[in-house]
C-alpha positions in Angstrom: 43.9 -119.3 -56.6 42.0 -120.0 -59.7 44.6 -117.2 -61.2 47.6 -119.1 -60.2 46.0 -123.2 -60.6 45.0 -121.5 -64.7 48.6 -120.1 -64.6 50.5 -123.7 -63.7 48.0 -125.5 -65.9 49.3 -123.2 -68.7 52.8 -123.6 -68.1 52.6 -127.6 -67.6 50.8 -127.9 -70.9 53.1 -125.4 -72.4 56.6 -127.0 -71.1 57.4 -123.6 -69.4 59.2 -123.3 -65.9 56.6 -122.3 -63.4 57.3 -119.8 -60.1 57.3 -122.9 -57.9 59.9 -124.6 -59.6 62.1 -121.1 -59.9 61.7 -121.3 -56.3 65.6 -120.5 -55.8 66.4 -118.4 -58.2 63.5 -116.3 -56.3 64.5 -116.3 -53.8 67.9 -114.8 -54.2 66.4 -112.5 -56.5 64.7 -111.2 -54.1 67.6 -111.6 -51.4 69.7 -108.6 -53.9 66.2 -106.3 -54.4 66.3 -105.9 -51.4 69.9 -105.4 -51.1 69.7 -103.2 -54.4 66.9 -100.6 -52.1 69.2 -100.7 -48.9 72.3 -99.3 -50.5 70.7 -96.5 -52.0 68.8 -95.5 -49.1 72.5 -96.0 -47.3 74.2 -93.9 -50.6 72.3 -91.2 -49.8 71.4 -91.0 -46.5 75.4 -90.9 -45.5 77.3 -90.8 -48.3 76.5 -87.7 -49.7 72.8 -87.7 -50.9 74.2 -89.5 -54.1 72.2 -92.6 -55.0 74.5 -95.8 -55.5 72.4 -97.8 -57.8 69.4 -95.4 -59.0 71.1 -93.9 -62.3 68.3 -92.3 -63.2 68.0 -90.4 -59.9 71.9 -89.5 -59.8 70.7 -88.1 -63.5 67.6 -85.7 -62.5 69.9 -84.0 -58.8 72.7 -83.0 -61.7 70.2 -81.1 -63.8 68.5 -79.6 -61.0 71.2 -79.1 -58.8 73.4 -77.6 -62.5 70.2 -75.3 -62.7 70.4 -73.9 -59.1 74.0 -72.8 -60.3 75.6 -75.4 -57.7 78.1 -76.9 -59.6 80.0 -78.2 -57.1 77.2 -80.9 -55.8 75.9 -82.0 -59.4 79.3 -83.3 -60.0 79.3 -85.4 -57.0 76.6 -87.2 -58.9 78.7 -88.0 -62.3 81.2 -90.1 -61.1 78.6 -93.0 -59.5 76.8 -93.1 -63.1 80.4 -93.5 -64.7 81.1 -96.4 -61.8 78.0 -98.0 -62.5 78.6 -97.8 -66.4 81.5 -99.8 -65.8 80.2 -102.1 -64.1 77.8 -103.3 -66.6 80.8 -103.0 -69.0 82.8 -105.0 -67.7 80.2 -107.8 -67.2 79.1 -107.8 -70.7 82.8 -108.1 -71.2 82.6 -111.0 -69.1 79.9 -112.9 -71.3 77.9 -113.1 -68.4 74.4 -115.6 -69.7 73.2 -116.6 -66.1 71.8 -119.8 -68.3 74.7 -120.9 -70.3 77.2 -119.7 -67.8 75.3 -122.2 -65.2 75.8 -119.1 -62.9 79.4 -119.2 -62.5 79.6 -115.5 -64.2 76.5 -114.5 -61.4 78.3 -115.5 -58.0 81.6 -114.0 -59.6 79.6 -110.7 -59.4 78.1 -111.7 -56.2 81.2 -112.7 -54.7 82.5 -109.0 -55.7 79.6 -107.5 -54.2 79.9 -109.0 -51.5 83.9 -108.3 -50.7 82.7 -104.9 -51.1 79.8 -104.4 -48.9 82.4 -106.3 -45.9 85.0 -103.7 -46.4 82.6 -101.1 -46.0 80.6 -102.4 -43.4 83.8 -102.6 -41.1 86.0 -100.0 -42.2 83.4 -97.4 -43.2 84.4 -94.7 -41.4 88.1 -94.4 -42.7 86.4 -94.7 -46.7 85.7 -91.3 -48.4 82.4 -90.8 -49.6 83.7 -90.5 -53.3 85.2 -94.1 -53.0 82.1 -95.7 -51.5 79.2 -94.4 -53.5 81.7 -95.4 -56.5 83.1 -99.5 -54.4 78.7 -99.8 -54.5 78.0 -98.5 -58.0 80.3 -100.5 -59.2 79.8 -104.2 -57.7 75.6 -103.4 -57.8 75.8 -102.9 -61.0 78.2 -106.0 -61.5 75.6 -108.3 -59.9 72.6 -106.2 -61.4 74.0 -107.2 -64.9 74.6 -110.6 -64.3 71.6 -111.8 -63.1 68.4 -110.0 -64.5 66.2 -113.1 -65.4 63.7 -115.4 -63.2 63.7 -118.1 -66.0 61.4 -116.0 -69.1 61.2 -112.9 -66.7 62.9 -110.0 -66.1 63.9 -108.0 -62.9 66.1 -105.8 -61.8 67.1 -105.6 -58.3 69.2 -102.1 -58.8 65.7 -100.0 -59.7 62.5 -100.5 -59.8 60.9 -98.4 -62.3 61.0 -101.7 -64.7 59.5 -103.9 -61.8 56.9 -101.5 -61.5 56.2 -100.8 -65.2 55.9 -104.6 -64.9 53.0 -105.1 -62.5 51.0 -102.4 -62.6 50.7 -103.8 -66.7 50.6 -107.1 -65.5 47.2 -106.6 -63.5 46.1 -103.8 -65.4 46.0 -106.8 -68.6 44.3 -109.3 -66.1 42.0 -106.9 -64.8 41.1 -106.8 -68.5 40.3 -110.7 -68.9 44.0 -111.2 -71.0 44.7 -115.1 -70.9 48.4 -114.7 -71.1 49.6 -116.2 -67.9 52.8 -115.5 -68.5 51.5 -111.8 -68.2 50.4 -112.9 -64.9 54.6 -114.5 -64.1 55.6 -111.4 -64.5 53.5 -109.3 -63.4 53.7 -111.6 -59.5 57.8 -111.6 -60.1 57.2 -107.2 -60.7 55.5 -106.7 -57.6 57.1 -108.9 -55.1 60.8 -107.8 -56.2 58.7 -103.9 -56.0 58.1 -104.6 -52.5 61.1 -106.6 -51.8 63.6 -103.2 -53.0 60.8 -100.8 -51.3 61.7 -102.8 -47.7 65.3 -102.7 -48.8 64.9 -99.1 -48.9 63.1 -98.7 -45.6 65.8 -101.1 -43.7 68.5 -99.4 -45.3 66.9 -95.9 -44.3 66.6 -97.0 -40.4 69.9 -98.9 -40.1 71.7 -95.8 -41.2 69.7 -93.5 -39.0 69.7 -95.5 -35.9 72.7 -97.8 -36.4 75.9 -94.9 -37.9 79.0 -96.9 -36.7 77.7 -100.1 -38.6 74.8 -99.6 -41.2 75.8 -101.9 -44.1 76.0 -105.3 -42.0 72.4 -106.4 -43.0 73.3 -105.9 -46.2 75.8 -107.9 -46.1 74.5 -110.3 -44.2 71.6 -110.3 -46.9 74.3 -110.7 -49.6 76.4 -113.3 -48.6 73.0 -115.7 -48.5 72.0 -114.4 -51.9 75.1 -115.5 -52.7 75.0 -118.9 -50.9 71.6 -119.6 -52.6 73.3 -119.1 -55.9 75.9 -121.2 -55.0 73.2 -124.1 -54.2 71.3 -123.2 -57.1 74.6 -123.8 -59.2 76.0 -127.2 -57.8 71.7 -128.3 -58.0 71.8 -127.5 -61.8 74.9 -128.7 -62.4 73.8 -132.2 -61.3 
């Protein structure tokens, strides 16, 4: 509690945003972090044992499978990487800047991801694994690239290594007596986004294994909620 009070006083003194003032953005980030973990679990379990978001995992899978001489399986990990790269490139070409564009570009990217999830959620059984993973990887890259900051704090909703790094670094510095409250904010953001991603992976695994007919419906609901919150946040900022 004392840390939290000092953090809020520091924000007020330095005219920096507090997590409380950015609660709307944090709620959006949490929802899409859950979606990110969910989609990786789903794509790995149901769509050919590749990842839609975690391209580090796909690179490792490619290397391991290629080393074992299993080139047929190894090549399957490359298209998601390319699709994710294309998503990042398109988002950058749209000159995505959440703060400068007042979330307009972010909303477009989130809407595209929601459309993809709706199609796959209801008609996924008719879509080949190859196409499904490409669509998810591309749309997830759009959404993740368009929304990667909560105020001054960075996060990643598509993969969680950077969130883990930020969380551990922040808490270690806090334990060593570091007085910069901005680092505490980064530790809090990293920790909670990490937990949301892990919860999403757990939920995605459960739904994929136990509800094979429509496993993506929870992800559709979460993405829709995140998109609606983004619309609300944009309207609030425009007022």
